[in-house]
Backbone as a chain_set.jsonl record, in Angstrom:
{"seq": "MHLGVARGRFQALLDADLYLPRSWGEDRPRCEQAGLPVAVRDQPKWQLALDQLLRLHRNGVRFDGLTFDEGYGGKVPWLALLNLAGQKFVAEVPVSFAVRAAGFGGAPRADEVLTAADAKRGRCYRISRHTRPAARWRAAGVPVRVRGPGYTLVVAINEATAEVKYFVTNATAEPMGRVLPVAFRRATVAHSFRGAKAELSHACMNRRTPEAPSLGR", "coords": {"N": [[-178.161, -238.061, 177.073], [-179.452, -238.968, 173.886], [-181.251, -238.182, 170.833], [-181.618, -239.593, 167.726], [-181.592, -239.746, 164.089], [-182.175, -241.913, 161.34], [-182.036, -242.682, 157.982], [-182.015, -244.558, 155.244], [-178.761, -244.328, 154.01], [-178.226, -242.1, 155.416], [-177.566, -240.495, 158.514], [-177.918, -238.918, 161.704], [-177.44, -237.064, 164.743], [-179.96, -235.505, 166.548], [-180.854, -234.212, 168.857], [-180.085, -233.538, 172.325], [-179.803, -234.205, 175.811], [-178.89, -233.571, 179.197], [-178.672, -236.16, 181.414], [-179.565, -236.504, 184.699], [-178.8, -238.44, 187.353], [-180.732, -239.778, 190.115], [-179.274, -239.928, 192.485], [-177.469, -237.871, 192.152], [-179.221, -235.705, 191.877], [-180.305, -235.479, 194.412], [-178.187, -234.604, 195.837], [-177.418, -231.679, 196.337], [-175.217, -229.912, 197.022], [-173.142, -231.19, 195.616], [-174.061, -230.885, 193.011], [-173.969, -228.098, 192.781], [-171.234, -227.718, 192.992], [-170.457, -228.863, 190.614], [-171.438, -227.046, 188.883], [-174.092, -227.124, 188.043], [-177.256, -225.793, 187.264], [-179.785, -224.673, 189.597], [-182.319, -225.235, 188.709], [-182.094, -227.581, 187.298], [-183.033, -230.796, 187.679], [-183.304, -234.241, 188.816], [-184.725, -236.471, 186.476], [-186.843, -238.872, 184.961], [-185.572, -240.873, 182.254], [-187.303, -241.443, 180.122], [-189.094, -239.346, 180.216], [-187.469, -237.195, 179.564], [-186.925, -237.972, 176.958], [-189.457, -237.693, 175.849], [-189.744, -234.903, 176.005], [-187.759, -234.165, 174.154], [-188.829, -235.241, 171.808], [-191.178, -233.733, 171.561], [-190.087, -231.175, 171.19], [-188.873, -231.484, 168.694], [-191.111, -232.03, 167.136], [-192.411, -229.581, 167.267], [-190.725, -228.187, 165.659], [-191.294, -229.181, 163.235], [-190.411, -231.756, 162.64], [-190.924, -235.122, 161.879], [-191.37, -238.628, 162.5], [-191.165, -241.773, 160.858], [-191.043, -244.056, 162.331], [-190.196, -245.043, 165.679], [-187.533, -246.294, 167.723], [-186.125, -247.866, 170.592], [-184.162, -248.758, 173.505], [-184.561, -251.316, 176.107], [-184.578, -249.945, 178.478], [-186.206, -247.775, 178.098], [-188.352, -248.986, 176.781], [-189.497, -250.588, 178.705], [-191.072, -248.908, 180.182], [-194.241, -248.359, 180.699], [-196.028, -246.036, 180.734], [-194.71, -244.309, 178.918], [-194.87, -245.745, 176.51], [-197.645, -245.746, 176.241], [-198.228, -243.005, 175.887], [-196.948, -242.466, 173.447], [-198.464, -244.113, 171.84], [-201.01, -242.925, 172.055], [-200.443, -240.552, 170.78], [-200.239, -241.38, 168.218], [-197.812, -242.161, 167.214], [-195.793, -244.401, 165.62], [-193.936, -247.175, 166.856], [-191.196, -249.385, 167.697], [-190.386, -251.096, 170.334], [-187.753, -252.227, 172.334], [-188.032, -254.598, 174.925], [-187.763, -255.782, 178.346], [-187.274, -259.274, 179.262], [-188.982, -259.832, 181.288], [-191.179, -258.282, 180.913], [-194.549, -257.475, 181.379], [-197.464, -258.749, 179.884], [-200.705, -259.2, 178.353], [-202.208, -262.0, 176.968], [-203.887, -264.115, 174.604], [-205.025, -267.223, 175.834], [-203.496, -267.235, 178.09], [-203.508, -266.756, 181.562], [-203.96, -263.93, 183.785], [-201.162, -261.683, 183.873], [-198.745, -262.604, 182.14], [-195.115, -262.994, 181.784], [-193.099, -261.686, 179.083], [-191.323, -263.61, 178.054], [-192.63, -265.903, 178.699], [-194.881, -265.978, 177.165], [-193.887, -265.958, 174.532], [-191.208, -267.903, 173.39], [-187.657, -268.668, 173.013], [-187.606, -270.892, 171.435], [-189.922, -270.564, 169.947], [-189.136, -268.413, 168.371], [-187.087, -269.609, 166.874], [-188.55, -271.253, 165.241], [-189.678, -269.423, 163.629], [-189.79, -267.174, 160.767], [-186.881, -266.372, 158.808], [-184.96, -263.401, 158.788], [-183.02, -261.011, 157.082], [-180.878, -258.654, 158.334], [-179.552, -255.667, 157.502], [-176.395, -254.028, 158.036], [-174.366, -251.127, 158.436], [-171.536, -250.987, 158.935], [-170.748, -253.556, 159.468], [-171.009, -257.102, 158.7], [-174.137, -258.33, 157.365], [-176.767, -259.355, 159.579], [-178.553, -262.29, 160.601], [-181.719, -262.926, 161.649], [-184.21, -264.815, 163.27], [-187.713, -264.664, 163.74], [-190.793, -264.308, 165.592], [-194.214, -263.441, 166.208], [-196.983, -262.332, 168.296], [-200.352, -261.194, 168.982], [-200.881, -258.946, 171.683], [-201.907, -257.389, 174.787], [-201.27, -254.433, 176.635], [-201.961, -253.161, 179.493], [-204.415, -252.346, 178.397], [-204.174, -250.992, 175.607], [-203.623, -252.466, 172.33], [-200.927, -254.424, 171.119], [-198.182, -255.83, 169.227], [-196.318, -258.516, 170.26], [-192.978, -259.408, 169.925], [-190.551, -261.902, 169.435], [-187.147, -262.459, 168.865], [-184.356, -264.205, 167.5], [-180.883, -264.442, 167.135], [-179.278, -266.013, 164.5], [-176.566, -266.669, 164.411], [-175.403, -266.112, 166.937], [-177.236, -266.843, 168.855], [-178.418, -264.999, 170.473], [-181.186, -263.551, 172.152], [-183.935, -261.413, 171.746], [-186.573, -259.238, 172.815], [-189.473, -257.471, 171.726], [-192.018, -254.92, 171.635], [-194.593, -253.603, 169.596], [-196.605, -250.978, 168.264], [-197.265, -250.911, 165.682], [-199.144, -252.714, 164.456], [-200.28, -253.586, 162.103], [-198.267, -253.808, 160.317], [-196.008, -255.832, 158.387], [-193.693, -258.385, 159.554], [-191.309, -258.123, 158.242], [-190.963, -255.415, 157.966], [-191.073, -254.453, 160.533], [-188.894, -255.578, 162.015], [-186.447, -254.446, 160.82], [-186.721, -251.783, 161.732], [-186.609, -252.191, 164.482], [-183.929, -252.927, 164.847], [-182.599, -250.683, 164.107], [-181.344, -249.127, 165.91], [-178.673, -249.718, 166.019], [-177.518, -248.234, 164.008], [-177.816, -245.643, 164.975], [-176.203, -245.873, 167.203], [-173.789, -246.025, 165.894], [-173.58, -243.388, 165.097], [-173.059, -242.227, 167.56], [-170.495, -243.25, 168.071], [-169.085, -242.061, 165.986], [-169.367, -239.343, 166.664], [-167.99, -239.277, 169.1], [-165.433, -239.923, 168.233], [-164.83, -237.7, 166.633], [-164.872, -235.711, 168.589], [-162.766, -236.542, 170.232], [-160.656, -236.296, 168.439], [-160.69, -233.534, 168.011], [-160.06, -232.616, 170.563], [-157.46, -233.601, 170.901], [-156.083, -232.189, 169.009], [-156.249, -229.681, 169.847], [-154.711, -226.68, 170.694], [-152.881, -225.576, 173.435], [-152.637, -222.39, 174.654], [-149.56, -220.631, 175.036], [-148.176, -219.69, 178.188], [-147.862, -216.321, 179.148], [-144.65, -214.798, 179.28], [-142.794, -213.395, 181.962], [-141.265, -210.343, 182.056], [-138.157, -208.964, 183.227]], "CA": [[-178.977, -238.932, 176.249], [-179.604, -238.368, 172.561], [-182.237, -238.656, 169.873], [-181.001, -239.566, 166.408], [-182.412, -240.127, 162.951], [-181.498, -242.716, 160.324], [-182.868, -242.927, 156.798], [-181.085, -245.028, 154.232], [-177.381, -244.171, 154.467], [-178.115, -240.861, 156.189], [-177.766, -240.601, 159.95], [-177.512, -237.703, 162.412], [-177.979, -236.837, 166.072], [-180.817, -234.322, 166.427], [-181.089, -233.519, 170.126], [-179.372, -234.135, 173.449], [-180.112, -233.676, 177.135], [-178.096, -234.101, 180.301], [-179.439, -236.995, 182.344], [-179.077, -236.355, 186.064], [-179.286, -239.537, 188.195], [-181.371, -239.353, 191.362], [-178.243, -239.748, 193.509], [-176.942, -236.524, 191.942], [-180.286, -234.73, 192.113], [-180.512, -235.318, 195.848], [-176.953, -234.067, 196.415], [-177.324, -230.339, 195.765], [-173.846, -229.369, 197.067], [-172.372, -231.775, 194.517], [-174.529, -230.236, 191.783], [-173.445, -226.736, 192.771], [-169.811, -227.815, 192.707], [-170.319, -229.195, 189.198], [-171.957, -225.947, 188.086], [-175.425, -227.409, 187.521], [-178.247, -224.835, 187.753], [-180.753, -225.18, 190.574], [-183.505, -225.71, 187.989], [-181.851, -228.914, 186.744], [-183.355, -231.827, 188.655], [-183.358, -235.588, 188.239], [-185.948, -236.719, 185.712], [-186.744, -240.149, 184.251], [-185.093, -240.732, 180.879], [-188.392, -241.448, 179.145], [-189.68, -238.009, 180.194], [-186.556, -236.379, 178.758], [-187.143, -238.367, 175.565], [-190.713, -237.075, 175.431], [-189.454, -233.485, 175.779], [-187.028, -234.063, 172.896], [-189.758, -235.527, 170.715], [-192.078, -232.588, 171.428], [-189.329, -230.072, 170.597], [-188.7, -231.749, 167.266], [-192.422, -231.885, 166.502], [-192.671, -228.143, 167.117], [-189.888, -227.728, 164.554], [-191.745, -229.813, 162.004], [-189.768, -233.055, 162.394], [-191.786, -236.27, 162.146], [-190.675, -239.898, 162.312], [-191.96, -242.916, 160.403], [-191.06, -245.009, 163.432], [-189.207, -244.857, 166.738], [-187.07, -247.493, 168.402], [-185.351, -247.534, 171.781], [-183.806, -249.959, 174.249], [-185.522, -251.752, 177.122], [-184.652, -248.944, 179.54], [-187.382, -246.975, 177.762], [-189.442, -249.867, 176.403], [-190.139, -251.147, 179.888], [-191.879, -247.876, 180.84], [-195.563, -248.411, 180.069], [-196.584, -244.703, 180.43], [-194.048, -243.802, 177.712], [-195.482, -246.431, 175.373], [-199.035, -245.303, 176.131], [-198.239, -241.658, 175.331], [-196.622, -242.571, 172.015], [-199.615, -244.733, 171.184], [-202.067, -241.915, 171.979], [-200.015, -239.543, 169.809], [-200.224, -241.955, 166.887], [-196.438, -242.364, 166.787], [-195.443, -245.815, 165.542], [-192.666, -247.497, 167.505], [-190.816, -250.767, 167.981], [-189.665, -250.921, 171.589], [-187.172, -253.4, 172.982], [-188.547, -254.718, 176.283], [-187.118, -256.864, 179.105], [-187.973, -260.56, 179.195], [-189.979, -259.85, 182.36], [-192.239, -257.334, 180.585], [-195.856, -258.102, 181.568], [-198.446, -258.553, 178.814], [-201.881, -260.066, 178.397], [-202.285, -262.695, 175.686], [-204.883, -265.18, 174.531], [-204.556, -268.518, 176.313], [-202.718, -267.066, 179.311], [-204.195, -266.041, 182.627], [-203.2, -262.871, 184.425], [-200.255, -260.901, 183.029], [-197.482, -263.358, 182.094], [-193.922, -262.355, 181.246], [-192.926, -261.803, 177.633], [-190.66, -264.869, 177.71], [-193.567, -267.005, 178.917], [-195.807, -265.964, 176.031], [-193.092, -266.38, 173.383], [-189.913, -268.412, 173.825], [-186.619, -268.747, 171.984], [-188.01, -271.965, 170.525], [-190.884, -269.968, 169.008], [-188.369, -267.617, 167.415], [-186.364, -270.521, 165.982], [-189.515, -271.782, 164.261], [-190.159, -268.305, 162.824], [-189.149, -266.881, 159.484], [-185.562, -265.752, 158.916], [-184.874, -262.077, 158.183], [-181.653, -260.497, 156.948], [-180.815, -257.279, 158.808], [-178.338, -255.019, 156.993], [-175.663, -253.133, 158.93], [-173.453, -250.307, 157.632], [-170.106, -251.233, 159.14], [-170.517, -254.965, 159.783], [-171.798, -257.977, 157.835], [-175.558, -258.442, 157.692], [-177.128, -260.351, 160.59], [-179.747, -263.063, 160.276], [-182.551, -263.13, 162.841], [-185.507, -265.469, 163.124], [-188.634, -263.937, 164.621], [-192.207, -264.67, 165.644], [-194.977, -262.429, 166.927], [-198.375, -262.61, 168.665], [-201.052, -260.017, 169.52], [-200.957, -258.853, 173.141], [-202.369, -256.111, 175.323], [-200.48, -253.906, 177.745], [-202.835, -252.224, 180.211], [-205.465, -251.847, 177.517], [-203.859, -250.917, 174.171], [-203.149, -253.671, 171.673], [-199.61, -254.383, 170.5], [-197.642, -257.117, 168.803], [-195.111, -258.929, 170.972], [-192.065, -260.066, 168.993], [-189.323, -262.51, 169.934], [-186.2, -262.654, 167.76], [-183.122, -264.876, 167.894], [-179.797, -264.315, 166.168], [-178.878, -267.359, 164.07], [-175.137, -266.901, 164.634], [-174.997, -266.005, 168.341], [-178.333, -267.326, 169.709], [-178.928, -263.91, 171.31], [-182.641, -263.427, 172.067], [-184.453, -260.091, 172.083], [-188.027, -259.079, 172.817], [-189.95, -256.153, 171.338], [-193.454, -254.691, 171.428], [-194.815, -252.553, 168.611], [-197.989, -250.6, 167.987], [-197.454, -251.016, 164.225], [-199.674, -254.079, 164.41], [-200.672, -253.955, 160.739], [-197.069, -253.922, 159.497], [-195.411, -257.173, 158.352], [-192.472, -258.526, 160.334], [-190.209, -257.671, 157.413], [-190.797, -253.973, 158.173], [-190.913, -254.207, 161.97], [-187.55, -255.924, 162.49], [-185.434, -253.443, 160.471], [-186.859, -250.641, 162.633], [-186.143, -252.625, 165.799], [-182.465, -252.986, 164.878], [-182.035, -249.436, 163.597], [-180.552, -248.503, 166.968], [-177.251, -249.93, 165.73], [-177.083, -247.106, 163.185], [-177.697, -244.492, 165.868], [-174.997, -246.126, 168.003], [-172.662, -245.66, 165.026], [-173.489, -241.931, 165.175], [-172.378, -241.93, 168.821], [-169.069, -243.537, 167.914], [-168.522, -241.033, 165.119], [-169.298, -238.086, 167.414], [-166.917, -239.401, 170.086], [-164.157, -239.878, 167.512], [-164.6, -236.308, 166.242], [-164.557, -234.958, 169.8], [-161.423, -236.938, 170.652], [-159.721, -235.707, 167.482], [-160.655, -232.092, 168.255], [-159.348, -232.374, 171.822], [-156.04, -233.897, 170.733], [-155.48, -231.173, 168.151], [-156.434, -228.347, 170.439], [-153.454, -226.137, 171.193], [-152.945, -224.805, 174.668], [-151.832, -221.17, 174.468], [-148.417, -220.53, 175.928], [-148.34, -218.69, 179.248], [-147.007, -215.156, 178.886], [-143.448, -214.73, 180.111], [-142.687, -212.17, 182.745], [-139.987, -209.658, 181.852], [-137.539, -208.402, 184.432]], "C": [[-179.336, -238.191, 174.976], [-180.807, -238.952, 171.816], [-181.617, -238.505, 168.497], [-181.972, -239.992, 165.33], [-181.559, -240.947, 161.986], [-182.484, -242.97, 159.192], [-181.944, -243.303, 155.66], [-179.669, -244.955, 154.773], [-177.192, -242.926, 155.325], [-178.358, -241.128, 157.663], [-177.26, -239.331, 160.619], [-178.119, -237.717, 163.802], [-178.722, -235.507, 166.047], [-180.976, -233.54, 167.729], [-180.339, -234.252, 171.228], [-179.788, -233.451, 174.738], [-179.179, -234.312, 178.154], [-179.007, -234.901, 181.219], [-178.795, -236.913, 183.717], [-179.631, -237.492, 186.913], [-179.867, -239.012, 189.502], [-180.335, -239.095, 192.453], [-177.593, -238.37, 193.395], [-177.987, -235.478, 192.305], [-180.521, -234.46, 193.581], [-179.291, -234.74, 196.554], [-176.701, -232.683, 195.824], [-175.937, -229.713, 195.899], [-172.975, -229.905, 195.937], [-172.764, -231.128, 193.197], [-173.968, -228.824, 191.667], [-171.958, -226.732, 192.436], [-169.555, -228.104, 191.235], [-170.865, -228.101, 188.287], [-173.323, -226.189, 187.488], [-176.427, -226.417, 188.097], [-179.235, -225.487, 188.709], [-181.964, -225.793, 189.873], [-183.333, -227.117, 187.425], [-182.048, -229.955, 187.849], [-183.351, -233.196, 187.984], [-184.731, -235.82, 187.622], [-185.803, -238.034, 184.981], [-186.347, -239.943, 182.787], [-186.242, -240.68, 179.883], [-189.083, -240.087, 179.097], [-188.792, -237.036, 179.423], [-186.742, -236.688, 177.277], [-188.428, -237.749, 175.024], [-190.513, -235.594, 175.152], [-188.729, -233.287, 174.444], [-187.968, -234.255, 171.707], [-190.692, -234.348, 170.478], [-191.359, -231.391, 170.803], [-189.183, -230.265, 169.094], [-190.018, -231.611, 166.516], [-192.744, -230.409, 166.28], [-191.857, -227.551, 165.973], [-190.195, -228.448, 163.244], [-191.117, -231.145, 161.677], [-190.717, -234.174, 162.791], [-191.007, -237.544, 161.832], [-191.637, -240.974, 161.817], [-192.085, -243.946, 161.519], [-189.974, -244.681, 164.433], [-188.769, -246.222, 167.265], [-186.154, -247.069, 169.54], [-185.131, -248.809, 172.58], [-184.796, -250.224, 175.383], [-185.592, -250.808, 178.312], [-185.823, -248.001, 179.345], [-188.584, -247.881, 177.488], [-190.177, -250.464, 177.585], [-191.026, -250.17, 180.623], [-193.22, -247.756, 180.127], [-196.157, -247.022, 179.812], [-195.994, -244.087, 179.165], [-194.66, -244.433, 176.474], [-196.911, -245.937, 175.147], [-199.129, -243.918, 175.51], [-197.922, -241.67, 173.834], [-197.805, -243.138, 171.237], [-200.746, -243.722, 171.005], [-201.743, -240.847, 170.938], [-199.998, -240.078, 168.385], [-198.83, -242.172, 166.334], [-196.115, -243.858, 166.786], [-194.07, -246.042, 166.184], [-192.451, -249.004, 167.547], [-189.893, -250.675, 169.19], [-189.064, -252.238, 172.064], [-187.664, -253.425, 174.426], [-187.801, -255.833, 177.016], [-187.934, -258.144, 179.024], [-189.083, -260.641, 180.235], [-191.161, -258.926, 182.089], [-193.593, -258.036, 180.624], [-196.816, -257.746, 180.438], [-199.662, -259.418, 179.1], [-202.056, -260.676, 177.014], [-203.323, -263.798, 175.758], [-204.275, -266.504, 174.997], [-203.738, -268.449, 177.584], [-203.549, -266.298, 180.335], [-203.316, -264.96, 183.221], [-202.374, -262.079, 183.433], [-198.899, -261.592, 183.001], [-196.339, -262.526, 181.535], [-193.844, -262.566, 179.737], [-192.314, -263.146, 177.266], [-191.48, -266.102, 178.073], [-194.553, -267.117, 177.756], [-195.113, -266.436, 174.755], [-191.701, -266.791, 173.88], [-188.905, -268.372, 172.673], [-186.958, -269.824, 170.963], [-189.026, -271.465, 169.499], [-190.158, -269.153, 167.938], [-187.657, -268.511, 166.4], [-187.278, -271.103, 164.911], [-190.03, -270.684, 163.331], [-189.377, -268.143, 161.538], [-187.822, -266.17, 159.715], [-185.556, -264.42, 158.152], [-183.419, -261.611, 158.178], [-181.649, -259.018, 157.311], [-179.486, -256.667, 158.373], [-177.733, -254.108, 158.05], [-174.584, -252.422, 158.132], [-172.007, -250.764, 157.737], [-169.773, -252.681, 159.454], [-171.341, -255.82, 158.833], [-173.255, -258.048, 158.29], [-175.786, -259.556, 158.708], [-178.404, -261.057, 160.164], [-180.482, -263.384, 161.586], [-183.823, -263.879, 162.455], [-186.463, -264.854, 164.138], [-190.056, -264.483, 164.512], [-192.928, -263.611, 166.465], [-196.395, -262.878, 167.217], [-199.031, -261.324, 169.154], [-201.085, -260.082, 171.05], [-201.6, -257.521, 173.514], [-201.486, -255.722, 176.497], [-201.301, -252.808, 178.402], [-203.853, -251.578, 179.29], [-205.107, -251.847, 176.05], [-203.327, -252.233, 173.609], [-201.815, -253.455, 170.983], [-199.304, -255.745, 169.894], [-196.366, -257.358, 169.608], [-194.259, -259.737, 170.004], [-190.897, -260.669, 169.765], [-188.429, -262.786, 168.733], [-184.937, -263.308, 168.29], [-182.104, -264.775, 166.77], [-179.296, -265.703, 165.801], [-177.425, -267.664, 164.403], [-174.772, -266.969, 166.11], [-176.014, -266.563, 169.329], [-178.816, -266.257, 170.689], [-180.43, -263.758, 171.069], [-183.055, -262.026, 172.508], [-185.97, -260.092, 171.998], [-188.384, -257.634, 172.484], [-191.475, -256.118, 171.438], [-193.588, -253.537, 170.442], [-196.3, -252.262, 168.481], [-198.274, -250.582, 166.492], [-197.982, -252.417, 163.922], [-200.066, -254.534, 163.008], [-199.465, -254.151, 159.829], [-196.523, -255.355, 159.518], [-194.098, -257.195, 159.13], [-191.254, -258.026, 159.56], [-189.979, -256.171, 157.482], [-190.53, -253.654, 159.639], [-189.476, -254.453, 162.424], [-186.475, -254.919, 162.076], [-185.507, -252.189, 161.337], [-186.295, -250.996, 164.004], [-184.628, -252.574, 165.915], [-181.808, -251.727, 164.307], [-181.194, -248.726, 164.654], [-179.064, -248.665, 166.725], [-176.694, -248.776, 164.893], [-176.896, -245.859, 164.039], [-176.471, -244.648, 166.753], [-173.745, -245.786, 167.206], [-172.479, -244.146, 165.014], [-172.77, -241.525, 166.454], [-170.877, -242.132, 168.676], [-168.392, -242.477, 167.048], [-168.358, -239.71, 165.852], [-168.16, -238.131, 168.436], [-165.549, -239.314, 169.412], [-163.824, -238.447, 167.104], [-164.206, -235.467, 167.449], [-163.142, -235.26, 170.267], [-160.369, -236.293, 169.745], [-159.562, -234.205, 167.734], [-159.864, -231.775, 169.518], [-157.85, -232.59, 171.665], [-155.335, -232.818, 169.925], [-155.633, -229.753, 168.695], [-155.111, -227.872, 171.029], [-153.681, -225.328, 172.465], [-152.075, -223.574, 174.516], [-150.707, -221.103, 175.491], [-148.656, -219.43, 176.959], [-147.399, -217.529, 178.955], [-145.802, -215.145, 179.834], [-143.38, -213.388, 180.82], [-141.303, -211.555, 182.538], [-139.46, -209.089, 183.159], [-137.31, -206.91, 184.257]], "O": [[-179.504, -236.972, 174.968], [-181.299, -240.038, 172.121], [-181.147, -237.427, 168.135], [-183.041, -240.53, 165.616], [-180.362, -240.697, 161.838], [-183.611, -243.413, 159.412], [-181.181, -242.473, 155.167], [-179.392, -245.455, 155.864], [-176.121, -242.72, 155.897], [-179.249, -241.897, 158.023], [-176.288, -238.731, 160.161], [-179.178, -238.304, 164.022], [-178.187, -234.5, 165.582], [-181.209, -232.332, 167.699], [-180.001, -235.428, 171.093], [-180.088, -232.257, 174.75], [-178.738, -235.45, 177.989], [-179.994, -234.379, 181.737], [-177.614, -237.22, 183.876], [-180.833, -237.514, 187.176], [-179.522, -237.914, 189.94], [-180.482, -238.168, 193.251], [-177.213, -237.769, 194.4], [-177.678, -234.483, 192.962], [-180.892, -233.35, 193.963], [-179.354, -234.42, 197.741], [-175.876, -232.527, 194.924], [-175.501, -229.033, 194.97], [-172.167, -229.172, 195.367], [-171.906, -230.853, 192.358], [-173.543, -228.403, 190.591], [-171.475, -225.871, 191.701], [-168.56, -227.648, 190.671], [-170.772, -228.205, 187.064], [-173.691, -225.528, 186.517], [-176.451, -226.215, 189.311], [-179.489, -226.69, 188.642], [-182.563, -226.746, 190.371], [-184.322, -227.779, 187.108], [-181.307, -229.977, 188.832], [-183.39, -233.305, 186.758], [-185.756, -235.419, 188.173], [-184.738, -238.304, 184.425], [-186.741, -238.958, 182.162], [-186.168, -239.948, 178.896], [-189.608, -239.704, 178.051], [-189.289, -236.159, 178.717], [-186.72, -235.786, 176.44], [-188.478, -237.329, 173.868], [-191.047, -235.073, 174.173], [-189.041, -232.361, 173.694], [-187.902, -233.517, 170.724], [-190.971, -233.997, 169.332], [-191.938, -230.674, 169.987], [-189.349, -229.325, 168.318], [-190.041, -231.127, 165.385], [-193.281, -230.032, 165.239], [-192.242, -226.54, 165.386], [-189.449, -228.338, 162.271], [-191.262, -231.633, 160.556], [-191.252, -234.181, 163.899], [-190.097, -237.538, 161.002], [-192.77, -241.077, 162.287], [-193.105, -244.625, 161.639], [-188.945, -244.105, 164.077], [-189.541, -247.181, 167.254], [-185.488, -246.037, 169.46], [-185.813, -249.812, 172.371], [-185.741, -249.463, 175.593], [-186.553, -250.854, 179.079], [-186.373, -247.481, 180.316], [-189.701, -247.581, 177.911], [-191.354, -250.808, 177.479], [-191.677, -250.549, 181.597], [-193.318, -247.124, 179.075], [-196.751, -246.825, 178.752], [-196.704, -243.414, 178.417], [-194.941, -243.74, 175.496], [-197.335, -245.736, 174.01], [-200.014, -243.672, 174.691], [-198.56, -240.964, 173.052], [-198.106, -242.7, 170.127], [-201.368, -243.66, 169.945], [-202.64, -240.301, 170.295], [-199.769, -239.32, 167.442], [-198.662, -242.349, 165.127], [-196.16, -244.505, 167.832], [-193.168, -245.212, 166.069], [-193.394, -249.788, 167.447], [-188.752, -250.227, 169.075], [-189.766, -253.242, 172.184], [-187.708, -252.384, 175.082], [-187.261, -256.735, 176.376], [-189.134, -258.111, 178.753], [-190.019, -261.427, 180.087], [-192.049, -258.793, 182.931], [-193.775, -259.071, 179.981], [-196.959, -256.577, 180.08], [-199.638, -260.267, 179.992], [-202.053, -259.965, 176.009], [-203.603, -264.344, 176.826], [-203.163, -266.861, 174.611], [-203.323, -269.481, 178.111], [-204.208, -265.312, 180.004], [-202.089, -265.046, 183.175], [-202.801, -261.828, 182.307], [-197.997, -261.216, 183.75], [-196.555, -261.494, 180.899], [-194.439, -263.494, 179.19], [-192.724, -263.764, 176.284], [-191.068, -267.226, 177.786], [-195.001, -268.209, 177.41], [-195.677, -267.217, 173.989], [-191.099, -266.095, 174.697], [-189.251, -268.084, 171.527], [-186.643, -269.695, 169.78], [-189.006, -271.876, 168.339], [-190.513, -269.194, 166.76], [-187.628, -268.205, 165.209], [-186.832, -271.41, 163.806], [-190.733, -270.968, 162.361], [-188.43, -268.88, 161.264], [-187.659, -265.451, 160.7], [-186.069, -264.32, 157.037], [-182.689, -261.798, 159.151], [-182.334, -258.218, 156.674], [-178.423, -257.095, 158.822], [-178.443, -253.498, 158.849], [-173.955, -253.018, 157.258], [-171.329, -250.909, 156.72], [-168.606, -252.999, 159.687], [-172.282, -255.318, 158.218], [-173.557, -257.847, 159.466], [-175.09, -260.571, 158.699], [-179.234, -260.49, 159.452], [-179.94, -264.019, 162.49], [-184.431, -263.595, 161.423], [-186.07, -264.556, 165.266], [-190.458, -265.036, 163.489], [-192.324, -262.96, 167.317], [-196.955, -263.699, 166.491], [-198.348, -260.45, 169.687], [-201.291, -261.147, 171.631], [-201.807, -256.651, 172.669], [-201.017, -256.574, 177.252], [-201.334, -251.672, 177.93], [-204.12, -250.382, 179.401], [-205.679, -252.63, 175.291], [-202.674, -253.008, 174.307], [-201.596, -252.428, 170.34], [-200.079, -256.691, 170.036], [-195.461, -256.524, 169.636], [-194.759, -260.645, 169.339], [-190.323, -260.024, 170.642], [-188.892, -263.286, 167.708], [-184.495, -263.005, 169.399], [-182.425, -264.995, 165.602], [-178.931, -266.486, 166.678], [-177.087, -268.821, 164.655], [-173.933, -267.779, 166.505], [-175.703, -266.741, 170.506], [-179.544, -266.568, 171.632], [-180.893, -263.828, 169.931], [-182.579, -261.52, 173.524], [-186.57, -260.837, 171.223], [-187.699, -256.699, 172.898], [-192.139, -257.15, 171.339], [-192.786, -252.603, 170.457], [-197.139, -253.158, 168.572], [-199.39, -250.275, 166.075], [-197.34, -253.199, 163.22], [-200.173, -255.733, 162.751], [-199.613, -254.608, 158.695], [-196.57, -256.018, 160.554], [-193.47, -256.157, 159.337], [-190.282, -257.561, 160.156], [-188.911, -255.695, 157.097], [-189.835, -252.686, 159.948], [-188.902, -253.631, 163.138], [-185.647, -254.558, 162.913], [-184.477, -251.592, 161.647], [-185.588, -250.195, 164.616], [-184.098, -252.217, 166.967], [-180.603, -251.71, 164.054], [-180.419, -247.825, 164.331], [-178.27, -247.838, 167.176], [-175.536, -248.389, 165.052], [-175.939, -245.108, 163.853], [-175.774, -243.672, 167.027], [-172.756, -245.315, 167.767], [-171.35, -243.663, 164.929], [-171.966, -240.593, 166.448], [-170.084, -241.294, 169.104], [-167.274, -242.047, 167.333], [-167.345, -239.029, 165.695], [-167.448, -237.143, 168.619], [-164.622, -238.708, 169.948], [-162.674, -238.022, 167.214], [-163.322, -234.616, 167.359], [-162.402, -234.355, 170.652], [-159.337, -235.812, 170.211], [-158.455, -233.669, 167.679], [-159.101, -230.81, 169.562], [-157.053, -231.844, 172.234], [-154.148, -232.556, 170.12], [-155.205, -228.775, 168.082], [-154.469, -228.602, 171.785], [-154.583, -224.493, 172.532], [-150.876, -223.703, 174.27], [-150.879, -221.47, 176.653], [-149.246, -218.391, 176.663], [-146.255, -217.744, 178.555], [-145.923, -215.443, 181.022], [-143.862, -212.376, 180.312], [-140.289, -212.193, 182.82], [-140.223, -208.777, 184.073], [-136.797, -206.254, 185.163]]}, "num_chains": 1, "name": "protein.A"}
């Protein structure tokens, strides 16, 4: 798993960690066979992400905003820690993400508080992409709470494909025109992954295998 940065046309991968699934962590003979040190244990991805963020902070790196997929966004402790640290974020969350909102009892799902129809009635935003044509998303947002802290819940729908996404952000004072570009910045980081894989593939293909020494008689 990686942490990347994107600013304007600039993009780079800054840190990486090996994610060890629980099935691997519990199979120590398999880990030993793969050469994994005993100290390497299975750890939730959001905790690895926190370690990466802390390392970068110690090196003086700060971010205007963070964004990540629902695999991280659905982890409330991760969101709470970022909020306490004052780090602004726009987190993609699953449709089943529980929130508290005015007019709703209990903790309804995100897709119960805001629907695709709400997004369609929202304002249209043009999201630029480096290697593909710009996308047009309509979005709407409402204030919500998640186990105490206040956030903005956002629903967005792609005008061309009708794809629907949900986000929560602690940048509650920011206009939607600033929140959405951060939310979709992950596409730029994904482009960094593709570039890194292409470079690795190219390096492997051009790597020469030394000839085995011949044995004289």
